[in-house]
Backbone as JSON Lines, residues from 0, in Angstrom:
{"i":0,"aa":"Q","n":[-52.82,42.26,-67.48],"ca":[-54.19,41.78,-67.63],"c":[-54.52,40.75,-66.54]}
{"i":1,"aa":"L","n":[-53.53,39.9,-66.18],"ca":[-53.77,38.92,-65.12],"c":[-54.02,39.63,-63.79]}
{"i":2,"aa":"A","n":[-53.34,40.76,-63.58],"ca":[-53.56,41.52,-62.35],"c":[-55.03,41.98,-62.27]}
{"i":3,"aa":"N","n":[-55.59,42.4,-63.42],"ca":[-57.01,42.78,-63.44],"c":[-57.9,41.59,-63.12]}
{"i":4,"aa":"G","n":[-57.55,40.43,-63.65],"ca":[-58.3,39.21,-63.35],"c":[-58.24,38.86,-61.88]}
{"i":5,"aa":"N","n":[-57.05,39.03,-61.29],"ca":[-56.91,38.75,-59.86],"c":[-57.66,39.76,-59.01]}
{"i":6,"aa":"A","n":[-57.68,41.01,-59.45],"ca":[-58.46,42.03,-58.73],"c":[-59.95,41.7,-58.82]}
{"i":7,"aa":"A","n":[-60.4,41.31,-59.99],"ca":[-61.81,40.93,-60.15],"c":[-62.14,39.73,-59.28]}
{"i":8,"aa":"F","n":[-61.2,38.77,-59.2],"ca":[-61.42,37.59,-58.36],"c":[-61.57,38.01,-56.89]}
{"i":9,"aa":"G","n":[-60.68,38.88,-56.44],"ca":[-60.76,39.37,-55.06],"c":[-62.07,40.09,-54.78]}
{"i":10,"aa":"L","n":[-62.5,40.92,-55.71],"ca":[-63.78,41.62,-55.55],"c":[-64.95,40.64,-55.55]}
{"i":11,"aa":"G","n":[-64.87,39.63,-56.41],"ca":[-65.93,38.61,-56.45],"c":[-66.05,37.89,-55.12]}
{"i":12,"aa":"K","n":[-64.9,37.57,-54.5],"ca":[-64.92,36.9,-53.2],"c":[-65.54,37.8,-52.13]}
{"i":13,"aa":"V","n":[-65.18,39.08,-52.17],"ca":[-65.72,40.02,-51.19],"c":[-67.24,40.14,-51.34]}
{"i":14,"aa":"Y","n":[-67.7,40.32,-52.57],"ca":[-69.15,40.41,-52.8],"c":[-69.84,39.11,-52.37]}
{"i":15,"aa":"N","n":[-69.21,37.98,-52.62],"ca":[-69.77,36.7,-52.21],"c":[-69.92,36.67,-50.69]}
{"i":16,"aa":"L","n":[-68.86,37.01,-49.99],"ca":[-68.89,36.99,-48.52],"c":[-69.87,38.01,-47.96]}
{"i":17,"aa":"R","n":[-70.15,39.06,-48.72],"ca":[-71.14,40.06,-48.3],"c":[-72.55,39.66,-48.73]}
{"i":18,"aa":"M","n":[-72.67,38.48,-49.32],"ca":[-73.95,37.91,-49.75],"c":[-74.59,38.72,-50.89]}
{"i":19,"aa":"D","n":[-73.76,39.3,-51.74],"ca":[-74.23,40.04,-52.91],"c":[-74.01,39.16,-54.14]}
{"i":20,"aa":"A","n":[-75.04,38.43,-54.53],"ca":[-74.91,37.45,-55.61],"c":[-74.56,38.09,-56.94]}
{"i":21,"aa":"D","n":[-75.24,39.16,-57.29],"ca":[-75.03,39.77,-58.6],"c":[-73.62,40.34,-58.73]}
{"i":22,"aa":"G","n":[-73.2,41.1,-57.73],"ca":[-71.85,41.67,-57.75],"c":[-70.79,40.59,-57.73]}
{"i":23,"aa":"G","n":[-70.98,39.59,-56.88],"ca":[-70.02,38.5,-56.79],"c":[-69.89,37.74,-58.09]}
{"i":24,"aa":"L","n":[-71.02,37.4,-58.67],"ca":[-70.99,36.62,-59.91],"c":[-70.36,37.42,-61.04]}
{"i":25,"aa":"K","n":[-70.67,38.7,-61.11],"ca":[-70.1,39.56,-62.17],"c":[-68.57,39.52,-62.11]}
{"i":26,"aa":"Y","n":[-68.01,39.73,-60.93],"ca":[-66.55,39.78,-60.81],"c":[-65.91,38.4,-60.91]}
{"i":27,"aa":"L","n":[-66.55,37.38,-60.36],"ca":[-65.98,36.03,-60.46],"c":[-65.98,35.54,-61.91]}
{"i":28,"aa":"E","n":[-67.04,35.84,-62.65],"ca":[-67.07,35.43,-64.06],"c":[-66.06,36.22,-64.89]}
{"i":29,"aa":"E","n":[-65.84,37.49,-64.52],"ca":[-64.81,38.29,-65.2],"c":[-63.43,37.68,-64.94]}
{"i":30,"aa":"A","n":[-63.18,37.3,-63.69],"ca":[-61.9,36.68,-63.34],"c":[-61.74,35.34,-64.05]}
{"i":31,"aa":"L","n":[-62.82,34.58,-64.12],"ca":[-62.78,33.28,-64.81],"c":[-62.39,33.47,-66.27]}
{"i":32,"aa":"C","n":[-63.04,34.41,-66.92],"ca":[-62.75,34.68,-68.34],"c":[-61.29,35.08,-68.53]}
{"i":33,"aa":"T","n":[-60.82,35.98,-67.7],"ca":[-59.43,36.44,-67.81],"c":[-58.46,35.29,-67.59]}
{"i":34,"aa":"R","n":[-58.7,34.51,-66.56],"ca":[-57.79,33.4,-66.26],"c":[-57.83,32.35,-67.37]}
{"i":35,"aa":"Q","n":[-59.0,32.07,-67.92],"ca":[-59.08,31.1,-69.01],"c":[-58.3,31.58,-70.22]}
{"i":36,"aa":"Q","n":[-58.42,32.88,-70.55],"ca":[-57.73,33.43,-71.72],"c":[-56.21,33.42,-71.52]}
{"i":37,"aa":"L","n":[-55.77,33.78,-70.32],"ca":[-54.33,33.93,-70.09],"c":[-53.64,32.66,-69.63]}
{"i":38,"aa":"L","n":[-54.35,31.8,-68.92],"ca":[-53.71,30.63,-68.31],"c":[-54.15,29.32,-68.92]}
{"i":39,"aa":"G","n":[-55.26,29.33,-69.66],"ca":[-55.79,28.11,-70.24],"c":[-56.95,27.56,-69.43]}
{"i":40,"aa":"Q","n":[-57.71,26.67,-70.06],"ca":[-58.94,26.14,-69.45],"c":[-58.67,25.27,-68.22]}
{"i":41,"aa":"D","n":[-57.5,24.63,-68.18],"ca":[-57.24,23.61,-67.16],"c":[-56.22,24.06,-66.11]}
{"i":42,"aa":"H","n":[-56.13,25.33,-65.86],"ca":[-55.2,25.85,-64.86],"c":[-55.86,25.82,-63.48]}
{"i":43,"aa":"A","n":[-55.06,25.6,-62.45],"ca":[-55.58,25.54,-61.08],"c":[-56.34,26.81,-60.7]}
{"i":44,"aa":"D","n":[-55.89,27.96,-61.19],"ca":[-56.57,29.22,-60.86],"c":[-57.96,29.31,-61.51]}
{"i":45,"aa":"V","n":[-58.14,28.63,-62.62],"ca":[-59.46,28.54,-63.24],"c":[-60.37,27.68,-62.35]}
{"i":46,"aa":"G","n":[-59.81,26.58,-61.85],"ca":[-60.56,25.75,-60.92],"c":[-60.99,26.51,-59.67]}
{"i":47,"aa":"E","n":[-60.09,27.37,-59.18],"ca":[-60.42,28.18,-58.0],"c":[-61.6,29.11,-58.29]}
{"i":48,"aa":"C","n":[-61.64,29.67,-59.48],"ca":[-62.8,30.51,-59.85],"c":[-64.08,29.71,-59.82]}
{"i":49,"aa":"Y","n":[-64.04,28.5,-60.39],"ca":[-65.24,27.66,-60.38],"c":[-65.67,27.32,-58.95]}
{"i":50,"aa":"T","n":[-64.7,27.11,-58.06],"ca":[-65.04,26.82,-56.66],"c":[-65.81,27.99,-56.06]}
{"i":51,"aa":"W","n":[-65.32,29.19,-56.27],"ca":[-65.99,30.36,-55.68],"c":[-67.33,30.65,-56.34]}
{"i":52,"aa":"I","n":[-67.43,30.4,-57.63],"ca":[-68.73,30.57,-58.29],"c":[-69.71,29.53,-57.74]}
{"i":53,"aa":"G","n":[-69.25,28.31,-57.56],"ca":[-70.1,27.28,-56.97],"c":[-70.53,27.65,-55.56]}
{"i":54,"aa":"R","n":[-69.58,28.14,-54.77],"ca":[-69.9,28.57,-53.4],"c":[-70.96,29.66,-53.41]}
{"i":55,"aa":"L","n":[-70.81,30.62,-54.3],"ca":[-71.79,31.71,-54.39],"c":[-73.18,31.14,-54.69]}
{"i":56,"aa":"H","n":[-73.24,30.17,-55.57],"ca":[-74.55,29.62,-55.94],"c":[-75.22,28.9,-54.78]}
{"i":57,"aa":"W","n":[-74.45,28.17,-53.93],"ca":[-75.12,27.51,-52.81],"c":[-75.34,28.45,-51.64]}
{"i":58,"aa":"S","n":[-74.39,29.37,-51.4],"ca":[-74.47,30.18,-50.18],"c":[-75.34,31.42,-50.33]}
{"i":59,"aa":"V","n":[-75.4,32.0,-51.5],"ca":[-76.13,33.25,-51.68],"c":[-77.42,33.02,-52.46]}
{"i":60,"aa":"R","n":[-77.33,32.3,-53.54],"ca":[-78.49,32.11,-54.41],"c":[-79.34,30.9,-54.07]}
{"i":61,"aa":"E","n":[-78.79,29.99,-53.26],"ca":[-79.46,28.74,-52.92],"c":[-79.82,27.95,-54.18]}
{"i":62,"aa":"D","n":[-78.98,28.05,-55.2],"ca":[-79.13,27.32,-56.45],"c":[-78.13,26.16,-56.43]}
{"i":63,"aa":"Y","n":[-78.56,25.04,-55.85],"ca":[-77.66,23.93,-55.59],"c":[-77.25,23.21,-56.87]}
{"i":64,"aa":"D","n":[-78.12,23.16,-57.86],"ca":[-77.76,22.52,-59.13],"c":[-76.62,23.28,-59.81]}
{"i":65,"aa":"E","n":[-76.74,24.59,-59.85],"ca":[-75.69,25.41,-60.47],"c":[-74.41,25.34,-59.64]}
{"i":66,"aa":"A","n":[-74.56,25.25,-58.33],"ca":[-73.38,25.09,-57.47],"c":[-72.64,23.8,-57.84]}
{"i":67,"aa":"L","n":[-73.38,22.71,-57.97],"ca":[-72.75,21.43,-58.3],"c":[-72.07,21.47,-59.66]}
{"i":68,"aa":"I","n":[-72.7,22.11,-60.63],"ca":[-72.1,22.2,-61.97],"c":[-70.72,22.86,-61.87]}
{"i":69,"aa":"N","n":[-70.64,23.98,-61.17],"ca":[-69.38,24.71,-61.06],"c":[-68.37,23.99,-60.17]}
{"i":70,"aa":"L","n":[-68.82,23.42,-59.06],"ca":[-67.9,22.73,-58.17],"c":[-67.33,21.47,-58.82]}
{"i":71,"aa":"K","n":[-68.13,20.79,-59.63],"ca":[-67.62,19.61,-60.34],"c":[-66.59,20.01,-61.4]}
{"i":72,"aa":"K","n":[-66.8,21.16,-62.05],"ca":[-65.78,21.66,-62.98],"c":[-64.49,21.95,-62.23]}
{"i":73,"aa":"A","n":[-64.63,22.57,-61.06],"ca":[-63.46,22.9,-60.25],"c":[-62.69,21.65,-59.86]}
{"i":74,"aa":"V","n":[-63.41,20.65,-59.34],"ca":[-62.74,19.46,-58.84],"c":[-62.09,18.68,-59.98]}
{"i":75,"aa":"K","n":[-62.69,18.68,-61.15],"ca":[-62.1,17.98,-62.3],"c":[-60.75,18.61,-62.66]}
{"i":76,"aa":"I","n":[-60.72,19.93,-62.7],"ca":[-59.47,20.64,-63.01],"c":[-58.45,20.42,-61.89]}
{"i":77,"aa":"Q","n":[-58.89,20.64,-60.65],"ca":[-57.96,20.59,-59.52],"c":[-57.39,19.19,-59.31]}
{"i":78,"aa":"E","n":[-58.21,18.17,-59.45],"ca":[-57.68,16.81,-59.29],"c":[-56.66,16.47,-60.37]}
{"i":79,"aa":"A","n":[-56.8,17.08,-61.54],"ca":[-55.87,16.81,-62.64],"c":[-54.55,17.55,-62.49]}
{"i":80,"aa":"V","n":[-54.56,18.76,-61.91],"ca":[-53.35,19.59,-61.94],"c":[-52.73,19.88,-60.57]}
{"i":81,"aa":"L","n":[-53.45,19.65,-59.5],"ca":[-52.92,19.94,-58.16],"c":[-52.48,18.65,-57.47]}
{"i":82,"aa":"P","n":[-51.58,18.77,-56.5],"ca":[-51.25,17.59,-55.7],"c":[-52.5,17.13,-54.95]}
{"i":83,"aa":"P","n":[-52.62,15.84,-54.65],"ca":[-53.84,15.33,-54.01],"c":[-54.06,15.88,-52.6]}
{"i":84,"aa":"D","n":[-53.04,16.48,-52.01],"ca":[-53.2,17.05,-50.67],"c":[-53.19,18.58,-50.68]}
{"i":85,"aa":"S","n":[-53.73,19.16,-51.74],"ca":[-53.78,20.61,-51.88],"c":[-54.91,21.2,-51.04]}
{"i":86,"aa":"L","n":[-54.63,22.31,-50.36],"ca":[-55.68,22.99,-49.59],"c":[-56.76,23.56,-50.49]}
{"i":87,"aa":"A","n":[-56.4,23.96,-51.71],"ca":[-57.42,24.44,-52.66],"c":[-58.4,23.32,-52.99]}
{"i":88,"aa":"L","n":[-57.89,22.12,-53.16],"ca":[-58.74,20.97,-53.43],"c":[-59.6,20.65,-52.2]}
{"i":89,"aa":"A","n":[-59.01,20.76,-51.02],"ca":[-59.79,20.55,-49.78],"c":[-60.94,21.54,-49.7]}
{"i":90,"aa":"N","n":[-60.7,22.78,-50.09],"ca":[-61.75,23.8,-50.07],"c":[-62.88,23.44,-51.04]}
{"i":91,"aa":"T","n":[-62.53,22.94,-52.2],"ca":[-63.56,22.54,-53.17],"c":[-64.33,21.33,-52.64]}
{"i":92,"aa":"Y","n":[-63.62,20.35,-52.08],"ca":[-64.31,19.2,-51.49],"c":[-65.28,19.66,-50.39]}
{"i":93,"aa":"H","n":[-64.82,20.6,-49.58],"ca":[-65.68,21.11,-48.49],"c":[-66.94,21.76,-49.05]}
{"i":94,"aa":"N","n":[-66.79,22.55,-50.1],"ca":[-67.95,23.18,-50.73],"c":[-68.89,22.15,-51.35]}
{"i":95,"aa":"L","n":[-68.34,21.1,-51.92],"ca":[-69.18,20.01,-52.43],"c":[-69.92,19.33,-51.28]}
{"i":96,"aa":"G","n":[-69.23,19.11,-50.17],"ca":[-69.88,18.52,-49.0],"c":[-71.04,19.36,-48.51]}
{"i":97,"aa":"T","n":[-70.83,20.66,-48.46],"ca":[-71.89,21.57,-48.02],"c":[-73.07,21.54,-48.98]}
{"i":98,"aa":"T","n":[-72.78,21.54,-50.27],"ca":[-73.86,21.51,-51.27],"c":[-74.68,20.22,-51.13]}
{"i":99,"aa":"Y","n":[-73.99,19.1,-51.0],"ca":[-74.72,17.83,-50.83],"c":[-75.49,17.79,-49.51]}
{"i":100,"aa":"D","n":[-74.94,18.4,-48.47],"ca":[-75.66,18.51,-47.2],"c":[-76.96,19.28,-47.42]}
{"i":101,"aa":"L","n":[-76.89,20.4,-48.1],"ca":[-78.08,21.22,-48.35],"c":[-79.1,20.48,-49.21]}
{"i":102,"aa":"L","n":[-78.62,19.58,-50.06],"ca":[-79.51,18.76,-50.89],"c":[-80.0,17.51,-50.16]}
{"i":103,"aa":"E","n":[-79.56,17.36,-48.9],"ca":[-79.89,16.21,-48.06],"c":[-79.4,14.9,-48.66]}
{"i":104,"aa":"E","n":[-78.29,14.97,-49.4],"ca":[-77.61,13.79,-49.91],"c":[-76.42,13.53,-48.99]}
{"i":105,"aa":"Y","n":[-76.75,12.97,-47.82],"ca":[-75.8,12.93,-46.72],"c":[-74.6,12.02,-46.97]}
{"i":106,"aa":"D","n":[-74.77,10.91,-47.66],"ca":[-73.63,10.04,-47.91],"c":[-72.58,10.74,-48.77]}
{"i":107,"aa":"L","n":[-73.02,11.45,-49.8],"ca":[-72.08,12.21,-50.63],"c":[-71.46,13.36,-49.83]}
{"i":108,"aa":"G","n":[-72.27,14.01,-49.01],"ca":[-71.75,15.08,-48.16],"c":[-70.66,14.59,-47.24]}
{"i":109,"aa":"V","n":[-70.9,13.46,-46.58],"ca":[-69.9,12.88,-45.68],"c":[-68.63,12.54,-46.45]}
{"i":110,"aa":"A","n":[-68.78,11.97,-47.63],"ca":[-67.6,11.59,-48.42],"c":[-66.73,12.8,-48.75]}
{"i":111,"aa":"Y","n":[-67.35,13.89,-49.17],"ca":[-66.56,15.07,-49.52],"c":[-66.02,15.8,-48.29]}
{"i":112,"aa":"Y","n":[-66.8,15.89,-47.23],"ca":[-66.28,16.49,-45.99],"c":[-65.09,15.69,-45.47]}
{"i":113,"aa":"T","n":[-65.17,14.36,-45.58],"ca":[-64.08,13.5,-45.09],"c":[-62.82,13.71,-45.93]}
{"i":114,"aa":"K","n":[-62.98,13.84,-47.25],"ca":[-61.82,14.12,-48.1],"c":[-61.17,15.45,-47.71]}
{"i":115,"aa":"A","n":[-61.99,16.46,-47.49],"ca":[-61.46,17.77,-47.09],"c":[-60.74,17.67,-45.75]}
{"i":116,"aa":"L","n":[-61.34,16.97,-44.8],"ca":[-60.75,16.85,-43.46],"c":[-59.4,16.14,-43.53]}
{"i":117,"aa":"K","n":[-59.29,15.08,-44.3],"ca":[-58.02,14.33,-44.39],"c":[-56.89,15.23,-44.89]}
{"i":118,"aa":"I","n":[-57.18,16.04,-45.88],"ca":[-56.16,16.95,-46.41],"c":[-55.8,17.99,-45.36]}
{"i":119,"aa":"R","n":[-56.81,18.56,-44.74],"ca":[-56.57,19.6,-43.73],"c":[-55.78,19.06,-42.55]}
{"i":120,"aa":"E","n":[-56.11,17.85,-42.11],"ca":[-55.37,17.26,-40.98],"c":[-53.91,17.02,-41.35]}
{"i":121,"aa":"K","n":[-53.65,16.72,-42.61],"ca":[-52.29,16.46,-43.06],"c":[-51.45,17.75,-43.13]}
{"i":122,"aa":"L","n":[-52.09,18.86,-43.53],"ca":[-51.33,20.08,-43.83],"c":[-51.42,21.18,-42.79]}
{"i":123,"aa":"L","n":[-52.46,21.17,-41.99],"ca":[-52.69,22.29,-41.06],"c":[-52.37,21.89,-39.62]}
{"i":124,"aa":"P","n":[-52.12,22.87,-38.76],"ca":[-51.93,22.54,-37.34],"c":[-53.2,21.9,-36.77]}
{"i":125,"aa":"N","n":[-53.02,21.05,-35.76],"ca":[-54.14,20.31,-35.17],"c":[-55.27,21.2,-34.67]}
{"i":126,"aa":"D","n":[-54.93,22.42,-34.29],"ca":[-55.95,23.31,-33.72],"c":[-56.38,24.4,-34.71]}
{"i":127,"aa":"H","n":[-56.33,24.1,-35.99],"ca":[-56.71,25.07,-37.01],"c":[-58.24,25.18,-37.1]}
{"i":128,"aa":"P","n":[-58.78,26.39,-37.29],"ca":[-60.24,26.57,-37.39],"c":[-60.88,25.75,-38.52]}
{"i":129,"aa":"S","n":[-60.17,25.54,-39.62],"ca":[-60.75,24.75,-40.72],"c":[-60.96,23.3,-40.32]}
{"i":130,"aa":"I","n":[-60.09,22.78,-39.46],"ca":[-60.26,21.41,-38.97],"c":[-61.46,21.35,-38.04]}
{"i":131,"aa":"A","n":[-61.58,22.35,-37.16],"ca":[-62.75,22.41,-36.27],"c":[-64.04,22.49,-37.07]}
{"i":132,"aa":"M","n":[-64.04,23.3,-38.13],"ca":[-65.23,23.43,-38.97],"c":[-65.56,22.11,-39.66]}
{"i":133,"aa":"S","n":[-64.53,21.41,-40.15],"ca":[-64.77,20.11,-40.78],"c":[-65.39,19.13,-39.8]}
{"i":134,"aa":"Y","n":[-64.85,19.08,-38.59],"ca":[-65.42,18.19,-37.57],"c":[-66.87,18.57,-37.27]}
{"i":135,"aa":"N","n":[-67.14,19.87,-37.15],"ca":[-68.5,20.32,-36.86],"c":[-69.46,19.9,-37.98]}
{"i":136,"aa":"N","n":[-69.04,20.12,-39.22],"ca":[-69.92,19.79,-40.35],"c":[-70.15,18.28,-40.46]}
{"i":137,"aa":"L","n":[-69.1,17.49,-40.22],"ca":[-69.29,16.04,-40.22],"c":[-70.22,15.62,-39.09]}
{"i":138,"aa":"G","n":[-70.08,16.25,-37.93],"ca":[-70.97,15.94,-36.82],"c":[-72.42,16.23,-37.16]}
{"i":139,"aa":"K","n":[-72.64,17.38,-37.76],"ca":[-74.01,17.73,-38.15],"c":[-74.54,16.77,-39.2]}
{"i":140,"aa":"M","n":[-73.69,16.38,-40.13],"ca":[-74.1,15.46,-41.19],"c":[-74.48,14.1,-40.61]}
{"i":141,"aa":"Y","n":[-73.66,13.58,-39.68],"ca":[-73.99,12.3,-39.05],"c":[-75.26,12.41,-38.21]}
{"i":142,"aa":"Q","n":[-75.46,13.56,-37.61],"ca":[-76.7,13.77,-36.87],"c":[-77.9,13.7,-37.81]}
{"i":143,"aa":"D","n":[-77.79,14.36,-38.96],"ca":[-78.87,14.33,-39.94],"c":[-79.13,12.91,-40.45]}
{"i":144,"aa":"K","n":[-78.08,12.09,-40.49],"ca":[-78.23,10.7,-40.92],"c":[-78.79,9.82,-39.81]}
{"i":145,"aa":"G","n":[-78.88,10.37,-38.59],"ca":[-79.4,9.6,-37.46],"c":[-78.34,8.82,-36.7]}
{"i":146,"aa":"N","n":[-77.06,9.01,-37.02],"ca":[-75.97,8.34,-36.31],"c":[-75.46,9.28,-35.21]}
{"i":147,"aa":"Y","n":[-76.2,9.32,-34.1],"ca":[-75.94,10.3,-33.05],"c":[-74.63,10.08,-32.32]}
{"i":148,"aa":"T","n":[-74.24,8.83,-32.15],"ca":[-72.98,8.55,-31.45],"c":[-71.8,9.09,-32.23]}
{"i":149,"aa":"R","n":[-71.79,8.81,-33.52],"ca":[-70.7,9.3,-34.38],"c":[-70.75,10.84,-34.47]}
{"i":150,"aa":"A","n":[-71.94,11.37,-34.56],"ca":[-72.1,12.83,-34.62],"c":[-71.48,13.48,-33.39]}
{"i":151,"aa":"L","n":[-71.77,12.92,-32.23],"ca":[-71.25,13.5,-30.98],"c":[-69.73,13.44,-30.95]}
{"i":152,"aa":"Q","n":[-69.15,12.37,-31.45],"ca":[-67.68,12.26,-31.5],"c":[-67.07,13.4,-32.3]}
{"i":153,"aa":"Y","n":[-67.65,13.67,-33.47],"ca":[-67.12,14.75,-34.31],"c":[-67.36,16.12,-33.69]}
{"i":154,"aa":"L","n":[-68.54,16.34,-33.14],"ca":[-68.84,17.63,-32.53],"c":[-67.95,17.9,-31.33]}
{"i":155,"aa":"E","n":[-67.64,16.87,-30.56],"ca":[-66.76,17.06,-29.41],"c":[-65.34,17.38,-29.84]}
{"i":156,"aa":"K","n":[-64.88,16.78,-30.95],"ca":[-63.56,17.14,-31.48],"c":[-63.56,18.61,-31.91]}
{"i":157,"aa":"S","n":[-64.65,19.02,-32.54],"ca":[-64.75,20.41,-32.99],"c":[-64.71,21.38,-31.81]}
{"i":158,"aa":"I","n":[-65.48,21.08,-30.78],"ca":[-65.55,21.99,-29.63],"c":[-64.22,22.04,-28.89]}
{"i":159,"aa":"E","n":[-63.52,20.92,-28.86],"ca":[-62.21,20.89,-28.19],"c":[-61.24,21.86,-28.85]}
{"i":160,"aa":"I","n":[-61.22,21.86,-30.17],"ca":[-60.35,22.79,-30.9],"c":[-60.85,24.22,-30.73]}
{"i":161,"aa":"S","n":[-62.15,24.42,-30.9],"ca":[-62.72,25.77,-30.86],"c":[-62.48,26.44,-29.51]}
{"i":162,"aa":"R","n":[-62.56,25.68,-28.44],"ca":[-62.33,26.27,-27.1],"c":[-60.88,26.73,-26.92]}
{"i":163,"aa":"K","n":[-59.95,26.11,-27.65],"ca":[-58.55,26.5,-27.56],"c":[-58.26,27.79,-28.32]}
{"i":164,"aa":"I","n":[-58.99,28.01,-29.4],"ca":[-58.58,29.07,-30.33],"c":[-59.55,30.25,-30.43]}
{"i":165,"aa":"L","n":[-60.74,30.1,-29.86],"ca":[-61.75,31.15,-30.01],"c":[-62.15,31.71,-28.65]}
{"i":166,"aa":"P","n":[-62.54,32.98,-28.61],"ca":[-63.07,33.53,-27.37],"c":[-64.4,32.85,-27.03]}
{"i":167,"aa":"P","n":[-64.76,32.79,-25.75],"ca":[-65.96,32.05,-25.33],"c":[-67.26,32.54,-25.96]}
{"i":168,"aa":"T","n":[-67.29,33.75,-26.47],"ca":[-68.53,34.29,-27.04],"c":[-68.56,34.21,-28.58]}
{"i":169,"aa":"H","n":[-67.54,33.61,-29.18],"ca":[-67.45,33.56,-30.64],"c":[-68.61,32.75,-31.22]}
{"i":170,"aa":"A","n":[-69.13,33.22,-32.35],"ca":[-70.31,32.6,-32.99],"c":[-70.07,31.14,-33.37]}
{"i":171,"aa":"E","n":[-68.88,30.82,-33.87],"ca":[-68.58,29.43,-34.25],"c":[-68.61,28.51,-33.03]}
{"i":172,"aa":"L","n":[-68.05,28.98,-31.93],"ca":[-68.04,28.2,-30.7],"c":[-69.46,28.01,-30.18]}
{"i":173,"aa":"K","n":[-70.24,29.06,-30.2],"ca":[-71.64,28.97,-29.75],"c":[-72.43,28.01,-30.64]}
{"i":174,"aa":"R","n":[-72.18,28.06,-31.95],"ca":[-72.88,27.18,-32.88],"c":[-72.62,25.71,-32.53]}
{"i":175,"aa":"T","n":[-71.35,25.39,-32.31],"ca":[-71.01,24.0,-32.0],"c":[-71.57,23.59,-30.64]}
{"i":176,"aa":"E","n":[-71.52,24.48,-29.66],"ca":[-72.12,24.18,-28.35],"c":[-73.61,23.89,-28.49]}
{"i":177,"aa":"N","n":[-74.29,24.71,-29.29],"ca":[-75.72,24.49,-29.52],"c":[-75.98,23.18,-30.25]}
{"i":178,"aa":"N","n":[-75.12,22.85,-31.23],"ca":[-75.27,21.58,-31.94],"c":[-75.13,20.4,-30.98]}
{"i":179,"aa":"I","n":[-74.18,20.48,-30.06],"ca":[-73.98,19.41,-29.08],"c":[-75.18,19.33,-28.14]}
{"i":180,"aa":"R","n":[-75.65,20.45,-27.7],"ca":[-76.79,20.48,-26.77],"c":[-78.03,19.86,-27.43]}
{"i":181,"aa":"R","n":[-78.31,20.25,-28.67],"ca":[-79.47,19.7,-29.38],"c":[-79.3,18.19,-29.62]}
{"i":182,"aa":"L","n":[-78.1,17.78,-29.94],"ca":[-77.85,16.36,-30.18],"c":[-78.05,15.55,-28.9]}
{"i":183,"aa":"K","n":[-77.53,16.05,-27.8],"ca":[-77.7,15.32,-26.53],"c":[-79.17,15.25,-26.14]}
{"i":184,"aa":"D","n":[-79.94,16.29,-26.44],"ca":[-81.38,16.25,-26.19],"c":[-82.05,15.16,-27.02]}
{"i":185,"aa":"K","n":[-81.64,15.04,-28.29],"ca":[-82.2,14.0,-29.16],"c":[-81.83,12.6,-28.66]}
{"i":186,"aa":"M","n":[-80.61,12.48,-28.14],"ca":[-80.14,11.17,-27.68],"c":[-80.91,10.72,-26.44]}
{"i":187,"aa":"K","n":[-81.46,11.64,-25.68],"ca":[-82.22,11.31,-24.47],"c":[-83.58,10.69,-24.82]}
{"i":188,"aa":"H","n":[-84.09,11.04,-25.97],"ca":[-85.45,10.62,-26.32],"c":[-85.47,9.32,-27.07]}
């Protein structure tokens, strides 16, 4: 039965990444139910389901309140049962940061992105794409807060990593280059 729950979880993630809210939610909620029944309410795998359900709500449905409800459930479980430097917890923190960014609650966004970055820097290689993404998101967040100097520092760290690991035409690399270009234009004015 757990195998079915894991299959449903995998399908939910795929539908989420394909931007299919209904399909994603159906399978993620099925996986959540299965994991709760077999593993208990406070298992790390239950928290992972809540993280992905929260991600679906902000990324596909643009329902930030529902995203926060699920992501807060995830973080409560994960902080209780996982080591403080868990990559699963970093992923949930990152999703919370993104949700707060979308809600224009920049101080909370920075706090959660920073938590995610600290864990990732501790556990991942220095040139890992997740670290580059964290730097990019923090840079954008500081830009939105009007702290252009700090924003540029983070964006330049992101681009340094991205240039090492991505082809020159990669979308992530282009995104960060564009973010830097726009920021430098703002700094001129």
